[in-house]
N, C-alpha and C positions, 0 to 999 in steps of 0.2 A: 557643752561645757559653758559655764558662765565666764564672761570676759573678766580679766583681772586688770584693774586699773590702779594707778598710784601705788605700785609695789616697790618697797625699798629694794635696792639692788642685791644686797646679801641674801634676803629672803627669796627673791626670784631665782638666784643662782642655786640656792640650796634645793628648791623644788625642782628646778630644771635637771640637776644631776640625779636627783631621786627618780625622776621620770626616765632618764637614760638608763639607769640601773635596772628599772623594771623591764625595759626593752632589751636588756642584756647586751648593751653596746660594749665593744671591746675597750680594754684599758688604753690602747693607742688612740682610739677615737675620743675618749674622755680626756686624755692628756692634751690632744689638739685643741679641744674646746677650752680647757683650763688655761692654756697658754694665751689664747686670744682674749679670753675674758679678763685676764690679769692686766693686759694692755688697755682694755676698755675701762676697767676700774680706775687705773691710773689717770686716764683722761677725765673721767667723771669726778674724781677727787680734785684734780687740778682746776676744774671748772665749777666746783662746789655743787655738783649734781647728785642728789640723793636717789631720785627715782628714774627708772629706765622706761622708755617707751619708743615708739617709732620715730619721734622727733629727735630724740637723743641719738638713735641709730644713724639717721641721715646726717646730723651734724658731725658725728664721729667719722663717718665715711668721707665726708667733705674735708675734714681736717687731715685725714690720712691719705686720701687718694685724689682730692680735687674733683674736677669734672672728668670722669673716666668712661671709657668704652669697655663694657664688661668683656666683650669678645676679644679685646686686645690685651686683657690682663694675663699675667702668668697663672699657672695652676695654683700657686700659693695665694695669689691675689684673689682668684675666684673662690677658693676655700674661705678666705677671710670674709668676703662679701656674703657668701652663703651661710656661714656660721652666724653672723649677726642677724641675718634674715630668719634663721631658725629660732634664735632666741626671741625675736620679736613675735614670730608666729606662736611660740609657746606662751609668751606673755599675754597675747590677745585671746588665745583659744584654749590654752591648757593642754594642747597636743601638738604633734608634728606630723605632717603629711609626707610620707616617703614615696618615692617613685614619681614625683611630679617635679619637673624642672622649674625652679624658682626664677622669676624674673628679677634681675638686680635692680635696686632702686636707681632712679634717674636723679642725679644731683645737679642742680642748676646753680653753680657757684660763680663768683666774680660779678663784675659789673654787667657783662653781657647776659649772664644767666639770670640776674635779677630782673632785667628788662623783659626777658622771656616769661618769667613768672608773672610779672605785672600784665603782660599781654594776654596770657591765658586767663587770668582773673578777670580782666576787662571783657574779653569775649564771652566768658561764661555768664557774666551778669547781663550783658547787652543782648546776647542771642540765646540765653537759656540752654547752653550746650549740654548734651547728655554725657554720662560718664564714659561711654564708649568713644565718643568724639574727643573728649578731653584726653583719653588714653592715647589716641592717635596723635593729638597735638603734642603731648609729652614726648612720645617716641620720636616724632619727626624733628621737633625743635632741639631735642637733646643731641640727635645726630648732627645737626647743624652746629650746635655749641662745641661738640668735640672737634669737628672739622676746623672751626674758627680758632680754637685754642691751639690746635696742631699747627695752624698757619701763623701763630703768634699774635692773633687778634684777641686781646684781653680787655679792650675797652671799646666802646661804641665808636669813638672818633676814628678808629683804625679800620672800620668797615669801608670797603671800596667796591666799585663796580667790578674790577677784575677778580676780586676775591669771591664775589657773589656768583659771577659767571663760572668760575672754576668749580665752585661747589655744585652748581646746577649741572655742569658737564659730567660730574661724578655720579649723578643719579642713575639708577637702573632704567635704561630706555626700554627694556623688554616687558615692563609692567606699566603700560601707559596710564591706566586709570589711577593707580597709586602715585605714579610720577606727577600726574596732573594735580592731584590733591596736595602734594608737597609743594609744587610750584605756586599754587594759589595761597597756601599758608605762608610761604616766604614773601610773596607779594604783600599780603595783609600785614605781616610783621614789619616789613620795611616801611609801609605806609603809617603804621602805628608809631614807629620811631620818629618819623618826620612830623606827624601831628602832635607828638609830645615834645617837639623841639629838641629831640636828642640827636637828630641828624639835620644838618643845614640844607640838605638836598633830598628830594623824594626819589629814592633809588628804585621804587617799586616798578617804574616804567621799564627798567632794564630786564625784568623777569619775563621771559617769553611765555606765550600762551601754550596750553597743551596741544599736542599735535594729533590727538585722536578724540573721537566722540566717546564719552564715557557712557555708553549705552549698556544697560544690563543684558547679560547673556540670557538666552532662552532658558527658562526654568526647567530643571529636570523633574520628571514626575514618574510615579508608578501607578499602574492601573488599579482599579478596585479589586480585581482578582489577585494581583500581586500583593496588595496590602493585606488581603484576607489570608493569603498563603503565608506571608511574613508572620502575622499574629498567631496563626494556628501552629506554626513550627516551633514556637517558644516552649521549652520545657518548664512548666510552671510548678513542678514538684520541688524545686530547689529554691532557697532564699534569693539567689541571684536571678533566677527565672521569674520569680514573683515581682521582684523590683523592676526588671527590664520590661516585663509585660505592661506594668502600670505606666512606665515612662513612655513606651511606644504608643500606648493608647492616648496619652495626653498629646503626643505629637500628631498622630494620624486622625484622631477623632475631634480634637479641639484646636489643632493647628498651633499649639504653643511653641514658641521658640525654645531652643535648648537652654539658653541663658535663664529664661523664666522657669523652666523645669528644674534646673539646677538650684535656683535660689528659692524654690517653693517652700513655704513654711506652713506649719499646722494652722496658724492663725489666719491663713488665707482661705481655708476651707470652711464653708458655712453649711454644715450638714443639714440643718433644719430647713434651710432655703434651697438646698441642692444647687449651690452656687460656688464658683471660684471667683474671688475678687482680689486683685493685686495690682501693683504698679509695675509696668513693663520695664525691664532693665534697659532695653535699647532706646525707647522713646520717652520714658518717664510718664507715659500716659496710663491712667487707670483703666482697667478693663474688667468686665464681668462676663464669665463664661458659665454655661450650664454644666452642672456635674452630672453627666449622663450615668444611668444605672451601671452600665458595664465598666465605666471608668471608676465610679465610686466603689463598686465591689472589688475591683482589682486593687485599689489603694487599701481597702480594709483587709484584704487577704495578705497583702505585703506587711501591713502594720501588725497583724496578729501572728503571722507565721513566718515572716521573712526578715523583718527589720531587727538589727541588733539592739539590745538594751542600751539606751543612750539618753543623755540629757540634751542632746543636740536639738535645736529648734527647727532645723531644716529636715524636710521629709525624707529625702533619698540619701543614703549613706554608702560609703565604701563597704566592701565585703570583708575587709581585714582590719584587725586591731591597729590603731585605736579608734576606728570607725568614724573618721571625719565625714563631712558631707561631700558628695561627689565632686570631682574636679572638672576643670573646663573642658578637657578632652574626653572625659569618660563617656558621655552620651554619644558622641560621634563614633567612638570605638565600638560601643555595643550595637549601634545601628548597623554598622558594616558587618560585624560578626554575625548578627542574626539574618541579614540579607544573604550572606554567603551560605549560612547553614540551611536557609530555606531554598537554596538552589536558584535564586533569582539572578538573572543575567544583568549585570550593571555596566556592560560595555557602552561606551559613548554617552554616558550620562553620570552626573554626580550622584553619590549615594550617602550623603551625610544627612543629619536630622532635618536640615532645611528642605531637602527634597521631599520629605514626608509632609511638611507644611505646604509645599507647592502642590502636592498630590491632592490634599484636601481642597485647595482652591480650584484645582481642575475638576474635581468631582462636583463642587458647588456650581461651577460654570456649566457643566454638562446638564445639570438640573435646572438651568435657566434662572439661577438665583441672581437677583439684582446686584450690580456692582457695589452700591452703598452698603448692602447687607454683608457682602463678603468682606468689605473693608472693615466693618465693625467686628466681624468674627475674628479676623486676622490681627485686629488692633492697629491698623494703619492710621497714621495721623492725617493723611490726605488720600483721597481716592486716586490721585495720580499714581501712587505706589501700587495700588491694586490693578490699575489699567495694564501694567506690565504683564499680568497673568492672562490677559486676553489673547496674547500670542500663542498660548498653548491650547486655546479653544478653536480648533480649525473649522468646526461646523459654523460657529458664529461668524468667523472671519469670511467664510465662503458666502454667507448671506449678505455681507457688506460689499462684496465684489460687484462692480457694475459691468453690464454687457458692453463689449467693444463693438461699435458699429462697423459694418463692412466698408472697406475703403474703395471708392469708385475707381474704375480702370483708368480714368483720365488723370488720376494722381500720378500714375507711373509714366505718363507721356510728357516729353519736354515740349517747349513752345513750338518746335518745328514738326511735331507729330511723331517723333521717334521715341524709343524707349529711353528712360533715364538710367544711365549706367554709373551714376556717381559713386 
């Protein structure tokens, strides 16, 4: 669907209700939408707003709810937020995705919220932060904002060390890596407030260091035989099977991340050159991958015999009307489904799409592929990230082990000639 921009509100509402009628939504549902949209129209009229977009949605939510925690809202409050999100989704895409939990917008209102927005903008420019990192920033800082507002801290001058420590004590200690990232973000935010002369004292020193080493877990992998079994078990006679087969080939043969598969567009496929070229969602780094014959043939089979008729620019679509492009959790679900169907034992290891990416790295390591080459294939920004995969290559690690020399018997004797019993 083509994106719709600068749409007058009455026109947008008319098209939206026409879409709901095509989906055969109930009169009760349409009535709920109408009630909320009347309130929205009153707000827009009061503020002389003719056109609706995501900016208007955020401003309206801010005026109605302030800085809110979605999980703490009443059922009616959640419906209110979701309804506006549905209208924005339709305005941008021309359709609505059902069955996917919408994340409520994070509103940074008030003086404190404004400084958090400035802080994120500053960090984005200075450190060229990726979208995924900014998403974490938004989530973590909004939680802090909600906490501060609940404590009555509505201006920067009311931030104190006891308030900071109280928030830190509320963080989940059971997830140390995540907790450590939150602590570091709080420290940097407080330092930013001091450097901008918004706080007279640098409170960042009161933030404790993380109490665990954030070391990546040992990557989960599947053997070459298991990957072969997985691919052969897929029923490619159905549209869903054709789609899933192409997706799993991209993950197992090219090591693509699920986010890059989800956002893969037609324009990224260069058939004449047999190449895939795109900018990675996680790192923002451009990458070029070979379009292997079996991968290319699987994509063609899906396009000709499995993909619904759609103007959508993204390659992989949902199986049900209105056929939007696949959601964030779809790839993980289909990987698990096909692993179970293939009878592959997933005990004591992760079974998401990233495990398939790890498996490709393990296969390349077993073939003695140089680390820089693997790093390029996986699209890592630094070879340090690739070095983590060395831990799954036991043969190479064994070659690195040094022989331990025999300890002389005199080592075990004390100065008086007796045995040491320490």
